HTML snippet that shows the backbone in 3Dmol.js (N, CA, C, O; Angstrom):
<script src="https://3Dmol.org/build/3Dmol-min.js"></script>
<div id="view" style="width:600px;height:400px;position:relative"></div>
<script>
const pdb = `
ATOM      1  N   UNK A   1       0.620  -1.234  -0.072  1.00  0.00           N
ATOM      2  CA  UNK A   1       0.156   0.062   0.252  1.00  0.00           C
ATOM      3  C   UNK A   1       1.193   1.562  -0.060  1.00  0.00           C
ATOM      4  O   UNK A   1       2.125   2.233   0.384  1.00  0.00           O
ATOM      5  N   UNK A   2       0.672   1.497  -0.639  1.00  0.00           N
ATOM      6  CA  UNK A   2       1.889   3.441  -1.386  1.00  0.00           C
ATOM      7  C   UNK A   2       0.677   4.902  -0.678  1.00  0.00           C
ATOM      8  O   UNK A   2      -0.489   4.910  -1.073  1.00  0.00           O
ATOM      9  N   UNK A   3       1.010   5.641   0.007  1.00  0.00           N
ATOM     10  CA  UNK A   3       0.372   6.334   1.237  1.00  0.00           C
ATOM     11  C   UNK A   3       0.679   7.794   0.789  1.00  0.00           C
ATOM     12  O   UNK A   3       1.860   8.140   0.790  1.00  0.00           O
ATOM     13  N   UNK A   4      -0.399   8.789   0.357  1.00  0.00           N
ATOM     14  CA  UNK A   4       0.045  10.270   0.239  1.00  0.00           C
ATOM     15  C   UNK A   4      -0.126  10.912   0.599  1.00  0.00           C
ATOM     16  O   UNK A   4      -1.250  10.995   0.105  1.00  0.00           O
ATOM     17  N   UNK A   5      -0.014  12.498   1.750  1.00  0.00           N
ATOM     18  CA  UNK A   5      -0.381  13.170   1.725  1.00  0.00           C
ATOM     19  C   UNK A   5      -0.695  14.366   1.081  1.00  0.00           C
ATOM     20  O   UNK A   5       0.221  14.877   0.437  1.00  0.00           O
ATOM     21  N   UNK A   6      -2.055  15.080   1.107  1.00  0.00           N
ATOM     22  CA  UNK A   6      -2.778  15.794   0.001  1.00  0.00           C
ATOM     23  C   UNK A   6      -3.555  16.690   0.611  1.00  0.00           C
ATOM     24  O   UNK A   6      -4.245  16.582   1.624  1.00  0.00           O
ATOM     25  N   UNK A   7      -3.314  17.856  -0.333  1.00  0.00           N
ATOM     26  CA  UNK A   7      -4.618  19.232  -0.160  1.00  0.00           C
ATOM     27  C   UNK A   7      -5.649  19.069  -0.623  1.00  0.00           C
ATOM     28  O   UNK A   7      -5.465  18.141  -1.411  1.00  0.00           O
ATOM     29  N   UNK A   8      -6.614  19.340  -0.672  1.00  0.00           N
ATOM     30  CA  UNK A   8      -7.898  19.656  -1.780  1.00  0.00           C
ATOM     31  C   UNK A   8      -8.745  20.843  -0.654  1.00  0.00           C
ATOM     32  O   UNK A   8      -9.218  20.670   0.469  1.00  0.00           O
ATOM     33  N   UNK A   9      -8.664  22.165  -1.609  1.00  0.00           N
ATOM     34  CA  UNK A   9      -8.798  23.402  -0.805  1.00  0.00           C
ATOM     35  C   UNK A   9     -10.157  23.242  -1.953  1.00  0.00           C
ATOM     36  O   UNK A   9     -10.970  23.984  -1.402  1.00  0.00           O
ATOM     37  N   UNK A  10     -10.775  22.777  -3.055  1.00  0.00           N
ATOM     38  CA  UNK A  10     -11.827  23.450  -4.059  1.00  0.00           C
ATOM     39  C   UNK A  10     -12.912  22.536  -3.606  1.00  0.00           C
ATOM     40  O   UNK A  10     -13.094  21.675  -2.745  1.00  0.00           O
ATOM     41  N   UNK A  11     -13.477  23.050  -4.469  1.00  0.00           N
ATOM     42  CA  UNK A  11     -15.039  21.665  -5.140  1.00  0.00           C
ATOM     43  C   UNK A  11     -14.282  21.619  -6.251  1.00  0.00           C
ATOM     44  O   UNK A  11     -14.022  20.434  -6.459  1.00  0.00           O
ATOM     45  N   UNK A  12     -13.863  22.216  -6.959  1.00  0.00           N
ATOM     46  CA  UNK A  12     -13.683  21.758  -8.396  1.00  0.00           C
ATOM     47  C   UNK A  12     -12.844  20.785  -7.966  1.00  0.00           C
ATOM     48  O   UNK A  12     -13.310  19.653  -7.836  1.00  0.00           O
ATOM     49  N   UNK A  13     -11.431  21.036  -7.660  1.00  0.00           N
ATOM     50  CA  UNK A  13     -10.052  19.828  -7.050  1.00  0.00           C
ATOM     51  C   UNK A  13     -10.206  18.643  -6.158  1.00  0.00           C
ATOM     52  O   UNK A  13      -9.440  17.785  -5.719  1.00  0.00           O
ATOM     53  N   UNK A  14     -11.452  18.905  -6.051  1.00  0.00           N
ATOM     54  CA  UNK A  14     -12.344  17.121  -5.211  1.00  0.00           C
ATOM     55  C   UNK A  14     -13.126  16.372  -5.865  1.00  0.00           C
ATOM     56  O   UNK A  14     -13.560  15.330  -5.374  1.00  0.00           O
ATOM     57  N   UNK A  15     -13.507  16.877  -7.368  1.00  0.00           N
ATOM     58  CA  UNK A  15     -14.496  16.766  -8.067  1.00  0.00           C
ATOM     59  C   UNK A  15     -13.071  15.873  -8.968  1.00  0.00           C
ATOM     60  O   UNK A  15     -12.892  14.663  -9.105  1.00  0.00           O
ATOM     61  N   UNK A  16     -12.354  16.891  -9.389  1.00  0.00           N
ATOM     62  CA  UNK A  16     -10.956  16.468 -10.179  1.00  0.00           C
ATOM     63  C   UNK A  16     -10.586  15.387  -9.643  1.00  0.00           C
ATOM     64  O   UNK A  16     -10.466  14.335 -10.271  1.00  0.00           O
ATOM     65  N   UNK A  17     -10.380  15.514  -8.522  1.00  0.00           N
ATOM     66  CA  UNK A  17      -9.438  13.884  -7.505  1.00  0.00           C
ATOM     67  C   UNK A  17     -10.942  13.246  -8.000  1.00  0.00           C
ATOM     68  O   UNK A  17     -11.206  13.262  -9.202  1.00  0.00           O
ATOM     69  N   UNK A  18     -11.679  12.821  -7.260  1.00  0.00           N
ATOM     70  CA  UNK A  18     -12.479  12.066  -7.672  1.00  0.00           C
ATOM     71  C   UNK A  18     -12.851  11.123  -9.167  1.00  0.00           C
ATOM     72  O   UNK A  18     -13.030   9.909  -9.267  1.00  0.00           O
ATOM     73  N   UNK A  19     -12.884  12.239 -10.282  1.00  0.00           N
ATOM     74  CA  UNK A  19     -13.056  11.763 -11.170  1.00  0.00           C
ATOM     75  C   UNK A  19     -11.398  10.742 -11.907  1.00  0.00           C
ATOM     76  O   UNK A  19     -11.476   9.999 -12.885  1.00  0.00           O
ATOM     77  N   UNK A  20      -9.952  11.036 -11.036  1.00  0.00           N
ATOM     78  CA  UNK A  20      -9.105  10.918 -11.685  1.00  0.00           C
ATOM     79  C   UNK A  20      -9.085   9.564 -10.801  1.00  0.00           C
ATOM     80  O   UNK A  20      -8.391   8.827 -11.502  1.00  0.00           O
ATOM     81  N   UNK A  21      -9.375   8.983  -9.906  1.00  0.00           N
ATOM     82  CA  UNK A  21     -10.027   8.059  -9.142  1.00  0.00           C
ATOM     83  C   UNK A  21     -10.434   6.625  -9.797  1.00  0.00           C
ATOM     84  O   UNK A  21     -10.111   5.504 -10.190  1.00  0.00           O
ATOM     85  N   UNK A  22     -11.231   7.431  -9.618  1.00  0.00           N
ATOM     86  CA  UNK A  22     -12.918   6.799 -10.819  1.00  0.00           C
ATOM     87  C   UNK A  22     -11.992   6.077 -12.248  1.00  0.00           C
ATOM     88  O   UNK A  22     -12.267   5.038 -12.848  1.00  0.00           O
ATOM     89  N   UNK A  23     -11.237   6.708 -12.417  1.00  0.00           N
ATOM     90  CA  UNK A  23     -10.335   5.991 -13.760  1.00  0.00           C
ATOM     91  C   UNK A  23      -9.336   4.678 -13.195  1.00  0.00           C
ATOM     92  O   UNK A  23      -8.643   4.008 -13.961  1.00  0.00           O
ATOM     93  N   UNK A  24      -9.392   4.517 -12.106  1.00  0.00           N
ATOM     94  CA  UNK A  24      -8.091   3.492 -11.822  1.00  0.00           C
ATOM     95  C   UNK A  24      -9.039   2.373 -11.244  1.00  0.00           C
ATOM     96  O   UNK A  24     -10.157   2.498 -10.744  1.00  0.00           O
ATOM     97  N   UNK A  25      -8.195   1.119 -11.476  1.00  0.00           N
ATOM     98  CA  UNK A  25      -9.217  -0.235 -11.642  1.00  0.00           C
ATOM     99  C   UNK A  25      -8.225  -1.267 -10.036  1.00  0.00           C
ATOM    100  O   UNK A  25      -7.793  -2.417  -9.951  1.00  0.00           O
ATOM    101  N   UNK A  26      -8.241  -0.509  -9.410  1.00  0.00           N
ATOM    102  CA  UNK A  26      -7.908  -0.034  -7.555  1.00  0.00           C
ATOM    103  C   UNK A  26      -8.420   0.571  -7.239  1.00  0.00           C
ATOM    104  O   UNK A  26      -8.954   1.486  -7.866  1.00  0.00           O
ATOM    105  N   UNK A  27      -8.567   0.060  -4.827  1.00  0.00           N
ATOM    106  CA  UNK A  27      -9.193   0.825  -4.656  1.00  0.00           C
ATOM    107  C   UNK A  27      -8.649   1.860  -4.130  1.00  0.00           C
ATOM    108  O   UNK A  27      -7.454   1.891  -4.423  1.00  0.00           O
ATOM    109  N   UNK A  28      -9.007   2.820  -3.414  1.00  0.00           N
ATOM    110  CA  UNK A  28      -8.368   4.118  -3.066  1.00  0.00           C
ATOM    111  C   UNK A  28      -8.934   4.213  -2.200  1.00  0.00           C
ATOM    112  O   UNK A  28     -10.144   3.993  -2.258  1.00  0.00           O
ATOM    113  N   UNK A  29      -8.108   4.713  -0.580  1.00  0.00           N
ATOM    114  CA  UNK A  29      -9.128   5.319   0.380  1.00  0.00           C
ATOM    115  C   UNK A  29      -8.415   6.631   0.524  1.00  0.00           C
ATOM    116  O   UNK A  29      -7.335   6.818  -0.036  1.00  0.00           O
ATOM    117  N   UNK A  30      -9.093   7.692   1.388  1.00  0.00           N
ATOM    118  CA  UNK A  30      -9.075   9.146   1.430  1.00  0.00           C
ATOM    119  C   UNK A  30      -9.145   9.346   3.271  1.00  0.00           C
ATOM    120  O   UNK A  30     -10.144   9.512   3.971  1.00  0.00           O
ATOM    121  N   UNK A  31      -8.291   9.292   3.510  1.00  0.00           N
ATOM    122  CA  UNK A  31      -8.179   9.751   5.001  1.00  0.00           C
ATOM    123  C   UNK A  31      -7.993  10.834   6.096  1.00  0.00           C
ATOM    124  O   UNK A  31      -6.887  11.364   5.990  1.00  0.00           O
ATOM    125  N   UNK A  32      -8.676  11.282   7.029  1.00  0.00           N
ATOM    126  CA  UNK A  32      -7.673  12.073   8.329  1.00  0.00           C
ATOM    127  C   UNK A  32      -8.353  11.602   9.118  1.00  0.00           C
ATOM    128  O   UNK A  32      -9.496  11.195   8.910  1.00  0.00           O
ATOM    129  N   UNK A  33      -7.428  11.567  10.742  1.00  0.00           N
ATOM    130  CA  UNK A  33      -7.805  11.386  11.548  1.00  0.00           C
ATOM    131  C   UNK A  33      -8.393   9.520  11.620  1.00  0.00           C
ATOM    132  O   UNK A  33      -7.702   8.512  11.473  1.00  0.00           O
ATOM    133  N   UNK A  34      -9.925   9.634  11.904  1.00  0.00           N
ATOM    134  CA  UNK A  34     -10.795   8.086  11.727  1.00  0.00           C
ATOM    135  C   UNK A  34     -11.477   7.706  11.205  1.00  0.00           C
ATOM    136  O   UNK A  34     -11.935   6.579  11.395  1.00  0.00           O
ATOM    137  N   UNK A  35     -12.034   8.922   9.834  1.00  0.00           N
ATOM    138  CA  UNK A  35     -12.719   9.196   9.362  1.00  0.00           C
ATOM    139  C   UNK A  35     -12.019   8.108   8.056  1.00  0.00           C
ATOM    140  O   UNK A  35     -10.828   8.044   7.754  1.00  0.00           O
ATOM    141  N   UNK A  36     -12.828   7.552   7.617  1.00  0.00           N
ATOM    142  CA  UNK A  36     -11.682   6.663   6.212  1.00  0.00           C
ATOM    143  C   UNK A  36     -13.064   6.885   4.936  1.00  0.00           C
ATOM    144  O   UNK A  36     -14.143   6.612   5.462  1.00  0.00           O
ATOM    145  N   UNK A  37     -13.190   7.252   3.640  1.00  0.00           N
ATOM    146  CA  UNK A  37     -13.586   7.828   2.716  1.00  0.00           C
ATOM    147  C   UNK A  37     -13.241   7.113   1.289  1.00  0.00           C
ATOM    148  O   UNK A  37     -12.296   7.481   0.591  1.00  0.00           O
ATOM    149  N   UNK A  38     -14.248   5.893   0.891  1.00  0.00           N
ATOM    150  CA  UNK A  38     -14.095   5.930  -0.761  1.00  0.00           C
ATOM    151  C   UNK A  38     -13.413   6.545  -1.642  1.00  0.00           C
ATOM    152  O   UNK A  38     -14.139   6.497  -2.634  1.00  0.00           O
ATOM    153  N   UNK A  39     -12.546   7.055  -1.901  1.00  0.00           N
ATOM    154  CA  UNK A  39     -11.872   7.890  -3.488  1.00  0.00           C
ATOM    155  C   UNK A  39     -12.815   8.255  -3.907  1.00  0.00           C
ATOM    156  O   UNK A  39     -13.062   9.459  -3.836  1.00  0.00           O
ATOM    157  N   UNK A  40     -13.843   7.245  -4.593  1.00  0.00           N
ATOM    158  CA  UNK A  40     -14.388   7.630  -5.335  1.00  0.00           C
ATOM    159  C   UNK A  40     -16.169   7.825  -5.645  1.00  0.00           C
ATOM    160  O   UNK A  40     -17.151   7.739  -6.382  1.00  0.00           O
ATOM    161  N   UNK A  41     -15.774   8.032  -4.845  1.00  0.00           N
ATOM    162  CA  UNK A  41     -17.228   8.784  -3.899  1.00  0.00           C
ATOM    163  C   UNK A  41     -16.971   9.874  -3.507  1.00  0.00           C
ATOM    164  O   UNK A  41     -16.334   9.948  -2.457  1.00  0.00           O
ATOM    165  N   UNK A  42     -17.441  11.338  -4.325  1.00  0.00           N
ATOM    166  CA  UNK A  42     -17.775  11.768  -4.478  1.00  0.00           C
ATOM    167  C   UNK A  42     -18.125  13.036  -3.291  1.00  0.00           C
ATOM    168  O   UNK A  42     -17.364  13.913  -2.881  1.00  0.00           O
ATOM    169  N   UNK A  43     -20.195  12.648  -2.760  1.00  0.00           N
ATOM    170  CA  UNK A  43     -20.355  12.908  -1.556  1.00  0.00           C
ATOM    171  C   UNK A  43     -19.413  12.752  -0.830  1.00  0.00           C
ATOM    172  O   UNK A  43     -19.143  13.692  -0.083  1.00  0.00           O
ATOM    173  N   UNK A  44     -18.609  11.579  -0.778  1.00  0.00           N
ATOM    174  CA  UNK A  44     -18.018  11.229   0.522  1.00  0.00           C
ATOM    175  C   UNK A  44     -16.582  11.883   0.769  1.00  0.00           C
ATOM    176  O   UNK A  44     -16.029  11.889   1.868  1.00  0.00           O
ATOM    177  N   UNK A  45     -15.925  12.563  -0.680  1.00  0.00           N
ATOM    178  CA  UNK A  45     -15.341  13.735  -0.389  1.00  0.00           C
ATOM    179  C   UNK A  45     -15.585  15.040   0.170  1.00  0.00           C
ATOM    180  O   UNK A  45     -15.002  15.732   1.005  1.00  0.00           O
ATOM    181  N   UNK A  46     -16.630  15.175  -0.542  1.00  0.00           N
ATOM    182  CA  UNK A  46     -16.613  16.157  -0.342  1.00  0.00           C
ATOM    183  C   UNK A  46     -17.347  16.674   1.057  1.00  0.00           C
ATOM    184  O   UNK A  46     -17.823  17.799   1.211  1.00  0.00           O
ATOM    185  N   UNK A  47     -17.337  15.784   1.881  1.00  0.00           N
ATOM    186  CA  UNK A  47     -17.902  15.981   3.880  1.00  0.00           C
ATOM    187  C   UNK A  47     -16.621  16.032   4.339  1.00  0.00           C
ATOM    188  O   UNK A  47     -16.435  15.971   5.554  1.00  0.00           O
ATOM    189  N   UNK A  48     -15.270  16.180   3.229  1.00  0.00           N
ATOM    190  CA  UNK A  48     -14.086  15.803   3.941  1.00  0.00           C
ATOM    191  C   UNK A  48     -13.349  17.032   4.951  1.00  0.00           C
ATOM    192  O   UNK A  48     -14.147  17.954   4.785  1.00  0.00           O
ATOM    193  N   UNK A  49     -12.780  17.313   5.455  1.00  0.00           N
ATOM    194  CA  UNK A  49     -12.345  18.837   6.270  1.00  0.00           C
ATOM    195  C   UNK A  49     -11.266  19.260   4.881  1.00  0.00           C
ATOM    196  O   UNK A  49     -10.100  18.887   4.744  1.00  0.00           O
ATOM    197  N   UNK A  50     -12.096  20.175   3.908  1.00  0.00           N
ATOM    198  CA  UNK A  50     -10.687  20.443   2.788  1.00  0.00           C
ATOM    199  C   UNK A  50      -9.520  21.015   3.714  1.00  0.00           C
ATOM    200  O   UNK A  50      -8.423  20.977   3.159  1.00  0.00           O
ATOM    201  N   UNK A  51      -9.522  21.736   5.503  1.00  0.00           N
ATOM    202  CA  UNK A  51      -8.137  23.103   6.034  1.00  0.00           C
ATOM    203  C   UNK A  51      -7.841  21.345   6.736  1.00  0.00           C
ATOM    204  O   UNK A  51      -7.034  21.169   7.649  1.00  0.00           O
ATOM    205  N   UNK A  52      -8.301  20.691   6.378  1.00  0.00           N
ATOM    206  CA  UNK A  52      -7.075  19.393   6.791  1.00  0.00           C
ATOM    207  C   UNK A  52      -5.994  18.591   6.233  1.00  0.00           C
ATOM    208  O   UNK A  52      -6.455  18.072   5.216  1.00  0.00           O
ATOM    209  N   UNK A  53      -4.940  18.281   6.375  1.00  0.00           N
ATOM    210  CA  UNK A  53      -4.079  17.310   5.337  1.00  0.00           C
ATOM    211  C   UNK A  53      -4.878  15.669   5.515  1.00  0.00           C
ATOM    212  O   UNK A  53      -5.126  14.888   6.434  1.00  0.00           O
ATOM    213  N   UNK A  54      -5.127  15.760   3.633  1.00  0.00           N
ATOM    214  CA  UNK A  54      -5.618  14.599   3.813  1.00  0.00           C
ATOM    215  C   UNK A  54      -4.684  12.961   3.587  1.00  0.00           C
ATOM    216  O   UNK A  54      -3.762  13.294   2.842  1.00  0.00           O
ATOM    217  N   UNK A  55      -4.570  11.896   3.791  1.00  0.00           N
ATOM    218  CA  UNK A  55      -3.362  10.419   3.558  1.00  0.00           C
ATOM    219  C   UNK A  55      -4.850  10.330   2.671  1.00  0.00           C
ATOM    220  O   UNK A  55      -6.021  10.696   2.773  1.00  0.00           O
ATOM    221  N   UNK A  56      -4.282   9.858   2.080  1.00  0.00           N
ATOM    222  CA  UNK A  56      -4.754   8.443   0.155  1.00  0.00           C
ATOM    223  C   UNK A  56      -3.601   7.441   0.494  1.00  0.00           C
ATOM    224  O   UNK A  56      -2.386   7.389   0.683  1.00  0.00           O
ATOM    225  N   UNK A  57      -4.703   6.699   0.456  1.00  0.00           N
ATOM    226  CA  UNK A  57      -4.247   5.010   0.448  1.00  0.00           C
ATOM    227  C   UNK A  57      -4.666   4.237  -0.949  1.00  0.00           C
ATOM    228  O   UNK A  57      -5.814   4.242  -1.393  1.00  0.00           O
ATOM    229  N   UNK A  58      -3.560   3.582  -1.558  1.00  0.00           N
ATOM    230  CA  UNK A  58      -3.991   3.202  -2.692  1.00  0.00           C
ATOM    231  C   UNK A  58      -2.621   1.977  -2.797  1.00  0.00           C
ATOM    232  O   UNK A  58      -1.541   1.862  -2.218  1.00  0.00           O
ATOM    233  N   UNK A  59      -3.234   1.317  -3.688  1.00  0.00           N
ATOM    234  CA  UNK A  59      -2.167  -0.168  -4.543  1.00  0.00           C
ATOM    235  C   UNK A  59      -2.120  -0.250  -5.443  1.00  0.00           C
ATOM    236  O   UNK A  59      -1.959  -1.420  -5.788  1.00  0.00           O
ATOM    237  N   UNK A  60      -2.189   0.607  -6.415  1.00  0.00           N
ATOM    238  CA  UNK A  60      -1.791   0.295  -8.351  1.00  0.00           C
ATOM    239  C   UNK A  60      -1.018   1.653  -8.406  1.00  0.00           C
ATOM    240  O   UNK A  60      -0.551   2.543  -7.696  1.00  0.00           O
ATOM    241  N   UNK A  61      -1.161   1.293  -9.547  1.00  0.00           N
ATOM    242  CA  UNK A  61      -0.519   2.266 -10.819  1.00  0.00           C
ATOM    243  C   UNK A  61      -1.395   2.722 -11.305  1.00  0.00           C
ATOM    244  O   UNK A  61      -2.406   2.068 -11.561  1.00  0.00           O
ATOM    245  N   UNK A  62      -1.180   4.726 -11.733  1.00  0.00           N
ATOM    246  CA  UNK A  62      -2.241   4.854 -12.215  1.00  0.00           C
ATOM    247  C   UNK A  62      -1.680   6.558 -13.233  1.00  0.00           C
ATOM    248  O   UNK A  62      -2.653   7.280 -13.013  1.00  0.00           O
ATOM    249  N   UNK A  63      -1.111   7.043 -13.743  1.00  0.00           N
ATOM    250  CA  UNK A  63       0.005   7.861 -14.202  1.00  0.00           C
ATOM    251  C   UNK A  63      -0.836   9.460 -14.628  1.00  0.00           C
ATOM    252  O   UNK A  63      -0.240  10.363 -15.216  1.00  0.00           O
ATOM    253  N   UNK A  64      -2.398   9.557 -14.164  1.00  0.00           N
ATOM    254  CA  UNK A  64      -3.185  10.423 -14.441  1.00  0.00           C
ATOM    255  C   UNK A  64      -3.625  10.541 -13.013  1.00  0.00           C
ATOM    256  O   UNK A  64      -3.781  11.707 -12.651  1.00  0.00           O
ATOM    257  N   UNK A  65      -3.942   9.307 -11.813  1.00  0.00           N
ATOM    258  CA  UNK A  65      -3.998   9.949 -10.515  1.00  0.00           C
ATOM    259  C   UNK A  65      -3.234  10.404 -10.135  1.00  0.00           C
ATOM    260  O   UNK A  65      -3.505  11.494  -9.632  1.00  0.00           O
ATOM    261  N   UNK A  66      -1.279   9.811 -10.059  1.00  0.00           N
ATOM    262  CA  UNK A  66      -0.420  10.161  -9.362  1.00  0.00           C
ATOM    263  C   UNK A  66      -0.060  11.273  -9.804  1.00  0.00           C
ATOM    264  O   UNK A  66       0.937  11.785  -9.294  1.00  0.00           O
ATOM    265  N   UNK A  67      -0.880  12.082 -11.053  1.00  0.00           N
ATOM    266  CA  UNK A  67       0.526  13.345 -11.145  1.00  0.00           C
ATOM    267  C   UNK A  67      -0.819  14.560 -10.702  1.00  0.00           C
ATOM    268  O   UNK A  67      -0.591  15.770 -10.690  1.00  0.00           O
ATOM    269  N   UNK A  68      -2.108  14.005 -10.384  1.00  0.00           N
ATOM    270  CA  UNK A  68      -2.403  14.730  -9.081  1.00  0.00           C
ATOM    271  C   UNK A  68      -2.544  15.089  -7.849  1.00  0.00           C
ATOM    272  O   UNK A  68      -3.118  16.063  -7.363  1.00  0.00           O
ATOM    273  N   UNK A  69      -1.654  13.741  -7.109  1.00  0.00           N
ATOM    274  CA  UNK A  69      -1.610  13.655  -6.147  1.00  0.00           C
ATOM    275  C   UNK A  69      -0.406  14.817  -6.027  1.00  0.00           C
ATOM    276  O   UNK A  69      -0.315  15.825  -5.326  1.00  0.00           O
ATOM    277  N   UNK A  70       0.718  14.048  -7.308  1.00  0.00           N
ATOM    278  CA  UNK A  70       1.910  15.288  -7.088  1.00  0.00           C
ATOM    279  C   UNK A  70       1.473  17.239  -6.941  1.00  0.00           C
ATOM    280  O   UNK A  70       1.968  18.268  -6.480  1.00  0.00           O
ATOM    281  N   UNK A  71       0.486  16.868  -7.536  1.00  0.00           N
ATOM    282  CA  UNK A  71      -0.252  18.505  -8.282  1.00  0.00           C
ATOM    283  C   UNK A  71      -0.444  18.420  -6.535  1.00  0.00           C
ATOM    284  O   UNK A  71       0.671  18.007  -6.214  1.00  0.00           O
ATOM    285  N   UNK A  72      -0.788  18.489  -5.970  1.00  0.00           N
ATOM    286  CA  UNK A  72      -1.852  18.797  -5.036  1.00  0.00           C
ATOM    287  C   UNK A  72      -0.971  18.199  -3.586  1.00  0.00           C
ATOM    288  O   UNK A  72      -1.554  18.230  -2.502  1.00  0.00           O
ATOM    289  N   UNK A  73       0.753  17.559  -3.705  1.00  0.00           N
ATOM    290  CA  UNK A  73       1.067  17.120  -2.170  1.00  0.00           C
ATOM    291  C   UNK A  73       1.147  18.411  -1.082  1.00  0.00           C
ATOM    292  O   UNK A  73       1.425  19.603  -1.214  1.00  0.00           O
ATOM    293  N   UNK A  74       0.837  17.733  -0.168  1.00  0.00           N
ATOM    294  CA  UNK A  74       0.434  18.454   1.214  1.00  0.00           C
ATOM    295  C   UNK A  74       1.664  19.236   1.440  1.00  0.00           C
ATOM    296  O   UNK A  74       1.350  20.400   1.687  1.00  0.00           O
ATOM    297  N   UNK A  75       2.957  19.054   1.453  1.00  0.00           N
ATOM    298  CA  UNK A  75       4.603  19.365   1.421  1.00  0.00           C
ATOM    299  C   UNK A  75       4.581  20.946   0.595  1.00  0.00           C
ATOM    300  O   UNK A  75       4.729  22.080   1.050  1.00  0.00           O
ATOM    301  N   UNK A  76       4.329  20.454  -0.799  1.00  0.00           N
ATOM    302  CA  UNK A  76       4.261  21.536  -1.893  1.00  0.00           C
ATOM    303  C   UNK A  76       3.046  22.589  -1.594  1.00  0.00           C
ATOM    304  O   UNK A  76       3.209  23.725  -2.038  1.00  0.00           O
ATOM    305  N   UNK A  77       2.190  22.387  -1.085  1.00  0.00           N
ATOM    306  CA  UNK A  77       0.603  23.180  -1.431  1.00  0.00           C
ATOM    307  C   UNK A  77       1.058  23.840  -0.218  1.00  0.00           C
ATOM    308  O   UNK A  77       1.156  25.067  -0.225  1.00  0.00           O
ATOM    309  N   UNK A  78       1.347  23.172   0.823  1.00  0.00           N
ATOM    310  CA  UNK A  78       1.573  24.339   2.281  1.00  0.00           C
ATOM    311  C   UNK A  78       2.803  25.338   2.176  1.00  0.00           C
ATOM    312  O   UNK A  78       2.744  26.521   2.514  1.00  0.00           O
ATOM    313  N   UNK A  79       4.051  24.630   1.604  1.00  0.00           N
ATOM    314  CA  UNK A  79       4.898  25.812   1.144  1.00  0.00           C
ATOM    315  C   UNK A  79       4.797  27.046   0.588  1.00  0.00           C
ATOM    316  O   UNK A  79       5.638  27.934   0.719  1.00  0.00           O
ATOM    317  N   UNK A  80       3.136  27.170  -0.426  1.00  0.00           N
ATOM    318  CA  UNK A  80       3.416  27.831  -1.277  1.00  0.00           C
ATOM    319  C   UNK A  80       2.069  28.535  -0.684  1.00  0.00           C
ATOM    320  O   UNK A  80       1.804  29.593  -1.254  1.00  0.00           O
ATOM    321  N   UNK A  81       1.313  28.213   0.186  1.00  0.00           N
ATOM    322  CA  UNK A  81       0.273  29.046   1.176  1.00  0.00           C
ATOM    323  C   UNK A  81       0.770  30.200   2.127  1.00  0.00           C
ATOM    324  O   UNK A  81      -0.032  30.795   2.847  1.00  0.00           O
TER     325      UNK A  81
END
`;
const viewer = $3Dmol.createViewer("view");
viewer.addModel(pdb, "pdb");
viewer.setStyle({}, {cartoon: {color: "spectrum"}});
viewer.zoomTo();
viewer.render();
</script>
């Protein structure tokens, strides 16, 4: 399992995240604290607190999905903000 820390700050970014996750043929979970959400669920992702760093856990490879994760890496986003 691979884990990445990301930040999502807008509804548009959340929609893009879910769209890219939905293209993957492996399970993806996104969580913080004790809340675990299926990353392919738009309602689940929109219910998350966008002020928090979110952890994404997955076990496959998909270039488009990983590009999104790179662009929203919590360390990079926090450094810019």
